[in-house]
N, C-alpha and C positions, 0 to 999 in steps of 0.2 A: 292396256292391261293384257297380260299374257293369259292364255287359256290352257296352259300346260297342266297336266295331272301330276300331282306329287306322289312319289312312292315313299312309303314309310316302312321302317324296319321293325323287327320283332319287339325290341325293347319299347319302342313308342306304342305299338299295338297293345302290349301288356299294360303299360301305364294308362292308356286311354280307356281300355275295356275293364280292367280289374280282374281279368281272367288269368288262369295259370297257363303256362305253355302247353301242357298236356290237354287241357280243356279246349284250347284253340284248335289244336290239331284233330281232336276228336270231333269237334263241331264242323271242321272243314270236311272230314270224311262223311259226316251225316248230311252235308249240304246246307247246314244252318249257320255258316260263317263264310265270309268271302275267301275265295281261293287266293293263293300266293301268285305273284308274277315273278318269273325268273329275270334277274337283272344282271347276272354274270354266271360264270361256270359254277361258282360255289356260293352265290348269294341270291336271295329272294326277298321280296317285300310285298306290300299290299298297296293297292290304289287307296289313297286317302279318302276319296269320295265313297268307296265301298264300305270302309270302316265307319265312316260317318253315318251311312244309311243303316248299318247294323246297330250302331249306338242309339239312333233315333227310335228304332223299333226292333229290338232283338228277338222278341217272342214270335214275330211274324216274318222274320227275314228268311228268304230262300234265295239260293244262287239263281240268277236270271238264266233262263233257258236260251240258248242261241237261236236266232231267227232262222227259219228254214227257207 
């Protein structure tokens, strides 16, 4: 079994969360929604696992702080 992380695009994130595009970007700026991952010069997506964590507990989601 592969342990690769799937990257999902905006349309899938919108469908799974029920949020609007502007709400997603506002929440990213607030740190209450997972940040995007750059996948090409003009493309970005989200780690599926991060979206799943947000869906499981949106009220308490905070972007993880990098380890020092």
